[in-house]
LOBADREN-199719 format. One record per residue (C-alpha): x, y, z; residue in three letters; residue number from 1. Coordinates in Angstrom, 2 decimals. Layout:
<pts>
       xx       yy       zz  type  seq
        X        Y        Z   ALA  NUM
...
</pts>
This chain:
<pts>
       xx       yy       zz  type  seq
    12.02    42.88     5.18   UNK    1
    11.54    41.18     1.82   UNK    2
    11.86    37.58     1.27   UNK    3
    14.56    37.38    -0.58   UNK    4
    16.57    39.54     2.12   UNK    5
    15.18    36.84     4.73   UNK    6
    16.05    34.04     2.70   UNK    7
    19.71    35.50     2.25   UNK    8
    20.13    36.19     6.10   UNK    9
    19.15    32.78     7.01   UNK   10
    21.39    31.11     4.34   UNK   11
    24.17    33.28     5.48   UNK   12
    23.28    32.44     9.24   UNK   13
    22.99    28.71     8.45   UNK   14
    26.37    28.76     6.75   UNK   15
    28.33    30.27     9.45   UNK   16
    26.68    27.87    11.73   UNK   17
    28.27    25.14     9.58   UNK   18
    31.43    26.67     9.68   UNK   19
    31.68    27.59    13.72   UNK   20
    30.41    24.11    14.46   UNK   21
    32.80    22.12    12.33   UNK   22
    30.05    20.54    10.28   UNK   23
    31.80    22.12     7.03   UNK   24
    34.98    20.31     7.79   UNK   25
    34.94    16.94     5.66   UNK   26
    37.83    15.52     8.12   UNK   27
    35.80    16.24    11.05   UNK   28
    32.65    14.42     9.63   UNK   29
    34.17    11.44     8.72   UNK   30
    36.16    11.28    12.17   UNK   31
    32.37    11.42    13.59   UNK   32
    31.32     8.77    11.27   UNK   33
    34.40     6.75    12.51   UNK   34
    32.88     4.23    14.99   UNK   35
    35.57     2.14    14.94   UNK   36
    38.41     4.14    14.96   UNK   37
    39.32     7.72    16.07   UNK   38
    35.69     8.56    16.66   UNK   39
    35.02    12.27    17.19   UNK   40
    31.46    12.59    19.09   UNK   41
    31.58    16.22    18.82   UNK   42
    29.17    16.77    16.19   UNK   43
    26.51    14.59    17.97   UNK   44
    26.30    17.65    20.49   UNK   45
    25.97    20.13    17.33   UNK   46
    23.26    17.85    16.35   UNK   47
    21.58    17.77    19.56   UNK   48
    21.81    21.39    19.90   UNK   49
    19.93    21.80    16.59   UNK   50
    17.18    19.44    17.92   UNK   51
    16.71    21.38    20.92   UNK   52
    16.31    24.52    19.22   UNK   53
    14.10    23.11    16.24   UNK   54
    11.57    20.92    18.04   UNK   55
    10.18    24.05    20.11   UNK   56
    10.31    25.83    16.71   UNK   57
     8.71    23.44    14.56   UNK   58
     5.66    23.05    17.70   UNK   59
     5.55    26.84    17.57   UNK   60
     5.34    26.94    13.63   UNK   61
     2.67    24.47    13.57   UNK   62
     0.10    26.50    15.56   UNK   63
     0.78    29.57    13.00   UNK   64
    -1.18    29.78     9.61   UNK   65
     1.13    32.60     8.24   UNK   66
     5.16    33.25     8.44   UNK   67
     6.72    36.24    10.30   UNK   68
     6.78    37.59     6.81   UNK   69
     3.07    37.01     6.16   UNK   70
     3.24    34.02     3.92   UNK   71
     1.65    30.89     4.28   UNK   72
     2.88    28.62     6.60   UNK   73
     4.43    25.47     4.59   UNK   74
     5.74    22.78     6.61   UNK   75
     6.74    19.25     5.37   UNK   76
     4.04    16.93     5.72   UNK   77
     5.16    13.43     6.77   UNK   78
     4.92    10.50     4.16   UNK   79
     5.23     6.91     3.74   UNK   80
     8.25     5.16     3.89   UNK   81
     8.74     3.64     0.30   UNK   82
    11.49     2.10    -1.64   UNK   83
    12.62     5.15    -3.09   UNK   84
    12.77     6.86    -0.06   UNK   85
    14.76     4.08     1.44   UNK   86
    17.13     3.89    -1.78   UNK   87
    17.98     7.70    -1.91   UNK   88
    18.43     7.73     1.80   UNK   89
    21.11     4.98     1.42   UNK   90
    22.77     6.76    -1.79   UNK   91
    22.69    10.03     0.36   UNK   92
    24.26     8.40     3.68   UNK   93
    26.94     6.34     1.06   UNK   94
    27.93     9.83    -0.28   UNK   95
    28.18    11.72     3.01   UNK   96
    30.37     8.77     4.45   UNK   97
    32.56     8.70     1.25   UNK   98
    32.92    12.19     0.92   UNK   99
    32.35    13.57     4.48   UNK  100
    30.40    16.19     2.79   UNK  101
    26.24    16.99     2.43   UNK  102
    24.79    19.44     0.29   UNK  103
    24.77    22.41     2.70   UNK  104
    28.46    22.33     3.72   UNK  105
    29.24    21.44     0.44   UNK  106
    28.19    24.93    -0.67   UNK  107
    29.72    26.43     2.22   UNK  108
    32.91    24.79     1.06   UNK  109
    32.47    25.98    -2.29   UNK  110
    32.43    29.28    -1.23   UNK  111
    35.54    28.72     0.30   UNK  112
    36.93    27.84    -2.64   UNK  113
    37.73    24.20    -1.76   UNK  114
    38.47    22.01    -4.52   UNK  115
    36.86    18.98    -3.17   UNK  116
    33.56    20.63    -2.84   UNK  117
    33.31    21.63    -6.47   UNK  118
    33.45    18.23    -7.60   UNK  119
    31.01    17.23    -5.22   UNK  120
    28.67    20.04    -5.95   UNK  121
    29.07    19.23    -9.75   UNK  122
    28.17    15.37    -9.06   UNK  123
    25.41    16.46    -7.00   UNK  124
    23.78    18.68    -9.44   UNK  125
    24.43    15.89   -12.05   UNK  126
    22.53    13.67    -9.88   UNK  127
    19.77    15.93    -9.88   UNK  128
    19.79    16.47   -13.46   UNK  129
    19.60    12.52   -13.72   UNK  130
    16.82    12.07   -11.24   UNK  131
    14.82    15.04   -13.15   UNK  132
    15.41    13.43   -16.49   UNK  133
    14.30     9.83   -15.02   UNK  134
    11.08    11.31   -13.56   UNK  135
    10.10    13.08   -16.76   UNK  136
    10.66     9.64   -18.62   UNK  137
     8.50     7.87   -16.09   UNK  138
     5.70    10.44   -16.13   UNK  139
     5.14    10.25   -19.77   UNK  140
     1.65     8.99   -20.84   UNK  141
     1.63     5.79   -22.61   UNK  142
</pts>
C-alpha cells in the first residue's frame, strides 16, 4: 500500500471516528466543557477509549525502527515546557472553548459544509500564517 493511500485511509477513519463519537459536534463539545451547567460527560469516555487504544499502540511503536509501510519510525520526542508552549496551549484551549471546535473536527465539519467550520478554518490558517511570518522575523540574523 502506498504511503499516500494509507494516509488517506487513516484520515477517513479518523474523521469517521470523530463523527460517530460526536467529537465533531460543537454543541456536544461545548456541553462537555460546561462543568457548571448542563455537563455532558460522554466525551470523557471517547477520550478514555482513545487512551486505552493509544497507550499500547505507542508502546509497540517505540520498539520498532520502521513503520508497517517500511518507513522510518518518527515518534514525537518529549520537550521542555516553556512559555511558548504554555501560551500556545492557552490560545488553543480558549479557541476550543469558544467555538467548540478544534482543527481535526473543523476539517470534518468543513467537509460536511458547515458554515461555522469555514470561518474557523480560515481563522486557523490565518493564525498559522501569522505564526510563520513571526517566526521568520525572529530567525533573521542581525
